[in-house]
ZAROBA-586533 format. One record per atom (N, C-alpha, C): z, y, x; atom name; residue in three letters. Coordinates in nm, 2 decimals, m for minus. Layout:
// residues N
<<Z Y X> CA ALA>
...
***
This chain:
// residues 135
<<m3.17 m13.55 13.40> N UNK>
<<m3.23 m13.58 13.51> CA UNK>
<<m3.22 m13.43 13.63> C UNK>
<<m3.21 m13.31 13.57> N UNK>
<<m3.18 m13.22 13.66> CA UNK>
<<m3.04 m13.23 13.73> C UNK>
<<m2.90 m13.27 13.63> N UNK>
<<m2.79 m13.26 13.72> CA UNK>
<<m2.78 m13.38 13.80> C UNK>
<<m2.80 m13.47 13.84> N UNK>
<<m2.77 m13.55 13.97> CA UNK>
<<m2.86 m13.47 14.09> C UNK>
<<m2.98 m13.41 14.07> N UNK>
<<m3.03 m13.36 14.15> CA UNK>
<<m2.95 m13.19 14.23> C UNK>
<<m2.87 m13.19 14.11> N UNK>
<<m2.81 m13.04 14.16> CA UNK>
<<m2.68 m13.05 14.22> C UNK>
<<m2.69 m13.21 14.16> N UNK>
<<m2.52 m13.24 14.24> CA UNK>
<<m2.50 m13.26 14.34> C UNK>
<<m2.65 m13.36 14.41> N UNK>
<<m2.66 m13.41 14.54> CA UNK>
<<m2.67 m13.27 14.60> C UNK>
<<m2.75 m13.20 14.57> N UNK>
<<m2.80 m13.08 14.65> CA UNK>
<<m2.67 m12.98 14.65> C UNK>
<<m2.59 m12.95 14.58> N UNK>
<<m2.45 m12.86 14.61> CA UNK>
<<m2.37 m12.96 14.67> C UNK>
<<m2.38 m13.08 14.73> N UNK>
<<m2.27 m13.17 14.77> CA UNK>
<<m2.36 m13.17 14.93> C UNK>
<<m2.44 m13.15 14.90> N UNK>
<<m2.53 m13.19 15.06> CA UNK>
<<m2.53 m12.98 15.14> C UNK>
<<m2.47 m12.93 15.04> N UNK>
<<m2.49 m12.76 15.11> CA UNK>
<<m2.34 m12.75 15.16> C UNK>
<<m2.24 m12.82 15.14> N UNK>
<<m2.10 m12.79 15.16> CA UNK>
<<m2.09 m12.83 15.32> C UNK>
<<m1.99 m12.78 15.36> N UNK>
<<m1.93 m12.76 15.47> CA UNK>
<<m1.80 m12.72 15.47> C UNK>
<<m1.73 m12.80 15.57> N UNK>
<<m1.59 m12.73 15.58> CA UNK>
<<m1.55 m12.62 15.64> C UNK>
<<m1.66 m12.62 15.75> N UNK>
<<m1.61 m12.47 15.81> CA UNK>
<<m1.58 m12.33 15.74> C UNK>
<<m1.70 m12.35 15.61> N UNK>
<<m1.69 m12.21 15.54> CA UNK>
<<m1.54 m12.20 15.43> C UNK>
<<m1.46 m12.31 15.44> N UNK>
<<m1.37 m12.30 15.36> CA UNK>
<<m1.30 m12.28 15.48> C UNK>
<<m1.29 m12.31 15.62> N UNK>
<<m1.21 m12.29 15.72> CA UNK>
<<m1.23 m12.14 15.72> C UNK>
<<m1.35 m12.08 15.74> N UNK>
<<m1.36 m11.96 15.72> CA UNK>
<<m1.31 m11.86 15.64> C UNK>
<<m1.30 m11.90 15.55> N UNK>
<<m1.27 m11.83 15.39> CA UNK>
<<m1.13 m11.79 15.44> C UNK>
<<m1.06 m11.92 15.52> N UNK>
<<m0.90 m11.89 15.49> CA UNK>
<<m0.84 m11.78 15.60> C UNK>
<<m0.96 m11.82 15.69> N UNK>
<<m0.95 m11.74 15.86> CA UNK>
<<m0.95 m11.62 15.81> C UNK>
<<m1.05 m11.56 15.72> N UNK>
<<m1.07 m11.41 15.66> CA UNK>
<<m0.92 m11.38 15.60> C UNK>
<<m0.90 m11.44 15.51> N UNK>
<<m0.74 m11.40 15.46> CA UNK>
<<m0.66 m11.38 15.54> C UNK>
<<m0.65 m11.46 15.64> N UNK>
<<m0.58 m11.41 15.76> CA UNK>
<<m0.59 m11.31 15.80> C UNK>
<<m0.71 m11.28 15.86> N UNK>
<<m0.72 m11.19 15.91> CA UNK>
<<m0.72 m11.07 15.83> C UNK>
<<m0.73 m11.03 15.70> N UNK>
<<m0.71 m10.92 15.59> CA UNK>
<<m0.52 m10.91 15.61> C UNK>
<<m0.50 m11.02 15.62> N UNK>
<<m0.35 m10.97 15.57> CA UNK>
<<m0.24 m10.93 15.67> C UNK>
<<m0.35 m11.00 15.80> N UNK>
<<m0.29 m10.98 15.97> CA UNK>
<<m0.15 m10.88 15.96> C UNK>
<<m0.22 m10.71 15.96> N UNK>
<<m0.13 m10.62 16.01> CA UNK>
<<0.01 m10.61 15.91> C UNK>
<<0.05 m10.73 15.77> N UNK>
<<0.16 m10.68 15.71> CA UNK>
<<0.19 m10.81 15.75> C UNK>
<<0.11 m10.91 15.77> N UNK>
<<0.20 m11.07 15.81> CA UNK>
<<0.27 m11.00 15.94> C UNK>
<<0.21 m10.96 16.05> N UNK>
<<0.25 m10.97 16.19> CA UNK>
<<0.31 m10.82 16.20> C UNK>
<<0.33 m10.74 16.11> N UNK>
<<0.36 m10.62 16.12> CA UNK>
<<0.31 m10.51 16.23> C UNK>
<<0.18 m10.52 16.19> N UNK>
<<0.13 m10.41 16.32> CA UNK>
<<0.03 m10.29 16.19> C UNK>
<<0.12 m10.26 16.10> N UNK>
<<m0.01 m10.20 15.98> CA UNK>
<<0.04 m10.04 15.99> C UNK>
<<0.13 m9.99 16.06> N UNK>
<<0.14 m9.87 16.12> CA UNK>
<<0.02 m9.83 16.19> C UNK>
<<m0.07 m9.95 16.26> N UNK>
<<m0.15 m9.88 16.36> CA UNK>
<<m0.31 m9.91 16.34> C UNK>
<<m0.31 m9.74 16.29> N UNK>
<<m0.46 m9.70 16.22> CA UNK>
<<m0.55 m9.87 16.27> C UNK>
<<m0.61 m9.83 16.42> N UNK>
<<m0.75 m9.89 16.42> CA UNK>
<<m0.72 m10.04 16.39> C UNK>
<<m0.61 m10.11 16.44> N UNK>
<<m0.57 m10.31 16.43> CA UNK>
<<m0.59 m10.27 16.23> C UNK>
<<m0.57 m10.20 16.18> N UNK>
<<m0.50 m10.25 16.03> CA UNK>
<<m0.67 m10.25 16.00> C UNK>
<<m0.70 m10.10 15.98> N UNK>
<<m0.85 m10.12 15.95> CA UNK>
<<m0.96 m10.20 15.96> C UNK>
<<m0.98 m10.25 16.12> N UNK>
<<m1.06 m10.35 16.18> CA UNK>
<<m1.03 m10.48 16.08> C UNK>
<<m0.87 m10.51 16.10> N UNK>
<<m0.83 m10.61 16.04> CA UNK>
<<m0.89 m10.61 15.85> C UNK>
<<m0.86 m10.49 15.82> N UNK>
<<m0.94 m10.54 15.64> CA UNK>
<<m1.11 m10.55 15.65> C UNK>
<<m1.14 m10.45 15.74> N UNK>
<<m1.29 m10.43 15.72> CA UNK>
<<m1.34 m10.58 15.77> C UNK>
<<m1.31 m10.62 15.86> N UNK>
<<m1.35 m10.78 15.98> CA UNK>
<<m1.29 m10.88 15.82> C UNK>
<<m1.20 m10.89 15.77> N UNK>
<<m1.14 m11.00 15.69> CA UNK>
<<m1.25 m10.98 15.61> C UNK>
<<m1.21 m10.90 15.53> N UNK>
<<m1.29 m10.84 15.36> CA UNK>
<<m1.46 m10.96 15.45> C UNK>
<<m1.55 m10.87 15.55> N UNK>
<<m1.66 m10.92 15.53> CA UNK>
<<m1.65 m11.10 15.56> C UNK>
<<m1.56 m11.10 15.64> N UNK>
<<m1.56 m11.28 15.67> CA UNK>
<<m1.54 m11.34 15.51> C UNK>
<<m1.43 m11.28 15.44> N UNK>
<<m1.44 m11.37 15.34> CA UNK>
<<m1.53 m11.36 15.24> C UNK>
<<m1.63 m11.24 15.23> N UNK>
<<m1.74 m11.25 15.14> CA UNK>
<<m1.84 m11.32 15.22> C UNK>
<<m1.86 m11.35 15.33> N UNK>
<<m1.99 m11.43 15.40> CA UNK>
<<m1.92 m11.56 15.37> C UNK>
<<m1.81 m11.63 15.38> N UNK>
<<m1.76 m11.76 15.36> CA UNK>
<<m1.79 m11.78 15.21> C UNK>
<<m1.80 m11.66 15.07> N UNK>
<<m1.80 m11.67 14.96> CA UNK>
<<m1.95 m11.79 14.95> C UNK>
<<m2.00 m11.66 15.01> N UNK>
<<m2.15 m11.67 15.00> CA UNK>
<<m2.22 m11.76 15.07> C UNK>
<<m2.16 m11.82 15.19> N UNK>
<<m2.21 m11.99 15.25> CA UNK>
<<m2.24 m12.08 15.15> C UNK>
<<m2.08 m12.07 15.08> N UNK>
<<m2.00 m12.18 15.05> CA UNK>
<<m2.09 m12.19 14.91> C UNK>
<<m2.11 m12.09 14.82> N UNK>
<<m2.21 m12.11 14.72> CA UNK>
<<m2.37 m12.18 14.75> C UNK>
<<m2.41 m12.11 14.88> N UNK>
<<m2.56 m12.07 14.94> CA UNK>
<<m2.60 m12.07 15.04> C UNK>
<<m2.58 m12.17 15.12> N UNK>
<<m2.61 m12.18 15.32> CA UNK>
<<m2.70 m12.14 15.33> C UNK>
<<m2.74 m12.06 15.44> N UNK>
<<m2.82 m12.00 15.48> CA UNK>
<<m2.81 m11.97 15.65> C UNK>
<<m2.88 m11.98 15.70> N UNK>
<<m2.82 m11.95 15.88> CA UNK>
<<m2.81 m11.81 15.94> C UNK>
<<m2.86 m11.74 15.85> N UNK>
<<m2.79 m11.53 15.90> CA UNK>
<<m2.68 m11.52 15.83> C UNK>
<<m2.62 m11.70 15.76> N UNK>
<<m2.47 m11.62 15.73> CA UNK>
<<m2.38 m11.66 15.85> C UNK>
<<m2.39 m11.77 15.89> N UNK>
<<m2.31 m11.78 16.00> CA UNK>
<<m2.39 m11.70 16.13> C UNK>
<<m2.48 m11.65 16.18> N UNK>
<<m2.47 m11.58 16.25> CA UNK>
<<m2.40 m11.45 16.23> C UNK>
<<m2.43 m11.41 16.16> N UNK>
<<m2.27 m11.28 16.12> CA UNK>
<<m2.15 m11.33 16.13> C UNK>
<<m2.17 m11.45 16.09> N UNK>
<<m1.97 m11.47 16.15> CA UNK>
<<m1.96 m11.46 16.27> C UNK>
<<m2.11 m11.54 16.31> N UNK>
<<m2.07 m11.52 16.51> CA UNK>
<<m2.04 m11.36 16.59> C UNK>
<<m2.11 m11.29 16.51> N UNK>
<<m2.13 m11.16 16.50> CA UNK>
<<m1.99 m11.07 16.48> C UNK>
<<m1.94 m11.12 16.34> N UNK>
<<m1.80 m11.11 16.35> CA UNK>
<<m1.65 m11.12 16.43> C UNK>
<<m1.70 m11.28 16.43> N UNK>
<<m1.61 m11.32 16.52> CA UNK>
<<m1.59 m11.24 16.64> C UNK>
<<m1.68 m11.23 16.70> N UNK>
<<m1.68 m11.18 16.84> CA UNK>
<<m1.67 m11.00 16.86> C UNK>
<<m1.68 m10.94 16.73> N UNK>
<<m1.63 m10.78 16.73> CA UNK>
<<m1.48 m10.81 16.71> C UNK>
<<m1.43 m10.93 16.65> N UNK>
<<m1.30 m10.90 16.65> CA UNK>
<<m1.24 m10.92 16.78> C UNK>
<<m1.28 m11.01 16.88> N UNK>
<<m1.19 m11.01 17.00> CA UNK>
<<m1.25 m10.91 17.08> C UNK>
<<m1.33 m10.86 17.10> N UNK>
<<m1.43 m10.76 17.13> CA UNK>
<<m1.31 m10.61 17.11> C UNK>
<<m1.31 m10.58 17.02> N UNK>
<<m1.30 m10.47 16.92> CA UNK>
<<m1.13 m10.46 16.96> C UNK>
<<m1.07 m10.58 16.99> N UNK>
<<m0.92 m10.53 17.02> CA UNK>
<<m0.94 m10.44 17.18> C UNK>
<<m0.99 m10.45 17.30> N UNK>
<<m1.02 m10.35 17.36> CA UNK>
<<m1.07 m10.20 17.33> C UNK>
<<m1.23 m10.28 17.26> N UNK>
<<m1.29 m10.11 17.21> CA UNK>
<<m1.19 m10.02 17.14> C UNK>
<<m1.15 m10.07 17.07> N UNK>
<<m1.05 m9.97 16.94> CA UNK>
<<m0.93 m9.89 17.01> C UNK>
<<m0.91 m9.96 17.17> N UNK>
<<m0.74 m9.98 17.22> CA UNK>
<<m0.63 m9.97 17.12> C UNK>
<<m0.64 m10.08 17.08> N UNK>
<<m0.48 m10.16 17.02> CA UNK>
<<m0.38 m10.10 17.08> C UNK>
<<m0.39 m10.05 17.20> N UNK>
<<m0.26 m9.98 17.30> CA UNK>
<<m0.14 m10.06 17.26> C UNK>
<<0.02 m10.04 17.19> N UNK>
<<0.11 m10.09 17.22> CA UNK>
<<0.11 m10.24 17.06> C UNK>
<<0.00 m10.26 17.02> N UNK>
<<0.00 m10.36 16.89> CA UNK>
<<m0.07 m10.45 16.97> C UNK>
<<0.03 m10.53 17.06> N UNK>
<<0.04 m10.63 17.16> CA UNK>
<<m0.04 m10.76 17.02> C UNK>
<<0.06 m10.77 16.91> N UNK>
<<0.02 m10.88 16.77> CA UNK>
<<m0.13 m10.89 16.78> C UNK>
<<m0.15 m10.75 16.73> N UNK>
<<m0.26 m10.73 16.65> CA UNK>
<<m0.39 m10.82 16.74> C UNK>
<<m0.37 m10.78 16.89> N UNK>
<<m0.46 m10.76 17.01> CA UNK>
<<m0.45 m10.95 17.03> C UNK>
<<m0.31 m11.02 17.02> N UNK>
<<m0.33 m11.16 17.04> CA UNK>
<<m0.40 m11.19 16.91> C UNK>
<<m0.37 m11.15 16.80> N UNK>
<<m0.39 m11.22 16.64> CA UNK>
<<m0.58 m11.23 16.63> C UNK>
<<m0.62 m11.08 16.65> N UNK>
<<m0.76 m11.04 16.65> CA UNK>
<<m0.82 m11.16 16.79> C UNK>
<<m0.80 m11.15 16.88> N UNK>
<<m0.87 m11.24 16.97> CA UNK>
<<m0.86 m11.39 16.97> C UNK>
<<m0.77 m11.46 16.89> N UNK>
<<m0.75 m11.62 16.87> CA UNK>
<<m0.82 m11.62 16.73> C UNK>
<<m0.81 m11.53 16.62> N UNK>
<<m0.91 m11.57 16.53> CA UNK>
<<m1.04 m11.53 16.49> C UNK>
<<m1.07 m11.44 16.58> N UNK>
<<m1.21 m11.42 16.65> CA UNK>
<<m1.28 m11.54 16.71> C UNK>
<<m1.22 m11.56 16.79> N UNK>
<<m1.25 m11.71 16.85> CA UNK>
<<m1.26 m11.84 16.77> C UNK>
<<m1.20 m11.84 16.71> N UNK>
<<m1.20 m11.94 16.59> CA UNK>
<<m1.30 m11.93 16.49> C UNK>
<<m1.33 m11.82 16.46> N UNK>
<<m1.46 m11.79 16.34> CA UNK>
<<m1.57 m11.79 16.42> C UNK>
<<m1.60 m11.76 16.51> N UNK>
<<m1.71 m11.81 16.59> CA UNK>
<<m1.74 m11.94 16.63> C UNK>
<<m1.62 m12.01 16.70> N UNK>
<<m1.70 m12.16 16.72> CA UNK>
<<m1.67 m12.21 16.58> C UNK>
<<m1.63 m12.19 16.52> N UNK>
<<m1.66 m12.27 16.34> CA UNK>
<<m1.81 m12.24 16.32> C UNK>
<<m1.85 m12.12 16.34> N UNK>
<<m2.00 m12.06 16.28> CA UNK>
<<m2.10 m12.10 16.32> C UNK>
<<m2.06 m12.16 16.49> N UNK>
<<m2.13 m12.21 16.59> CA UNK>
<<m2.15 m12.35 16.61> C UNK>
<<m2.01 m12.42 16.53> N UNK>
<<m2.07 m12.53 16.49> CA UNK>
<<m2.11 m12.59 16.40> C UNK>
<<m2.15 m12.53 16.32> N UNK>
<<m2.20 m12.53 16.18> CA UNK>
<<m2.36 m12.50 16.16> C UNK>
<<m2.35 m12.41 16.22> N UNK>
<<m2.52 m12.42 16.32> CA UNK>
<<m2.54 m12.52 16.40> C UNK>
<<m2.49 m12.59 16.49> N UNK>
<<m2.48 m12.67 16.54> CA UNK>
<<m2.52 m12.81 16.44> C UNK>
<<m2.44 m12.83 16.36> N UNK>
<<m2.44 m12.92 16.30> CA UNK>
<<m2.59 m12.93 16.18> C UNK>
<<m2.61 m12.81 16.15> N UNK>
<<m2.73 m12.83 16.03> CA UNK>
<<m2.85 m12.84 16.16> C UNK>
<<m2.86 m12.78 16.29> N UNK>
<<m2.98 m12.81 16.36> CA UNK>
<<m2.98 m12.96 16.38> C UNK>
<<m2.90 m13.07 16.39> N UNK>
<<m2.82 m13.20 16.39> CA UNK>
<<m2.88 m13.25 16.25> C UNK>
<<m2.86 m13.19 16.18> N UNK>
<<m2.92 m13.29 16.03> CA UNK>
<<m2.81 m13.24 15.93> C UNK>
<<m2.75 m13.20 15.94> N UNK>
<<m2.64 m13.16 15.82> CA UNK>
<<m2.50 m13.25 15.85> C UNK>
<<m2.42 m13.27 15.77> N UNK>
<<m2.26 m13.33 15.84> CA UNK>
<<m2.29 m13.46 15.81> C UNK>
<<m2.21 m13.53 15.92> N UNK>
<<m2.22 m13.68 15.92> CA UNK>
<<m2.23 m13.69 15.81> C UNK>
<<m2.30 m13.84 15.78> N UNK>
<<m2.32 m13.88 15.63> CA UNK>
<<m2.42 m13.77 15.54> C UNK>
<<m2.43 m13.68 15.60> N UNK>
<<m2.52 m13.62 15.48> CA UNK>
<<m2.67 m13.62 15.47> C UNK>
<<m2.70 m13.71 15.65> N UNK>
<<m2.83 m13.74 15.67> CA UNK>
<<m2.89 m13.76 15.54> C UNK>
<<m2.86 m13.85 15.47> N UNK>
<<m2.91 m13.97 15.41> CA UNK>
<<m2.92 m13.88 15.26> C UNK>
<<m2.83 m13.81 15.22> N UNK>
<<m2.87 m13.69 15.07> CA UNK>
<<m2.98 m13.60 15.15> C UNK>
<<m2.97 m13.52 15.23> N UNK>
<<m3.07 m13.45 15.24> CA UNK>
<<m3.19 m13.51 15.27> C UNK>
<<m3.24 m13.65 15.28> N UNK>
<<m3.33 m13.75 15.29> CA UNK>
<<m3.40 m13.75 15.18> C UNK>
<<m3.29 m13.80 15.05> N UNK>
<<m3.29 m13.83 14.90> CA UNK>
<<m3.37 m13.71 14.87> C UNK>
<<m3.30 m13.55 14.91> N UNK>
<<m3.34 m13.48 14.82> CA UNK>
<<m3.51 m13.43 14.85> C UNK>
<<m3.55 m13.46 14.94> N UNK>
<<m3.70 m13.45 14.99> CA UNK>
<<m3.76 m13.56 14.93> C UNK>
<<m3.69 m13.67 14.93> N UNK>
<<m3.77 m13.78 14.83> CA UNK>
<<m3.82 m13.76 14.72> C UNK>
<<m3.71 m13.67 14.65> N UNK>
<<m3.71 m13.67 14.45> CA UNK>
<<m3.79 m13.55 14.46> C UNK>
***
């Protein structure tokens, strides 16, 4: 009796954006070595810290969706964008382009998930959300 409820509840909580953010977090984390700017301290440490935080928040959001997780993702995405100038990446042009681009995508994905939740969940999820309330 409990298993169908848990199964529907788990499926109703899944969002593709969380999985995409998890992959983007891995990309941010690995970017200093993939794009060869690991000798620049500021962008490397920023990538390691922000990438790790995005990965952890995405994993938490996959397991248990709460709006605060998406707001933190938005904050991390915006930080990744502005930190490129605030931390003075200097000659690390690859880092600047990478972090601005990934930060923008992370921010947009988190915002789209918040918007989706405010509209009643993913397309086709509204019925399962309604079923949860009825059972």
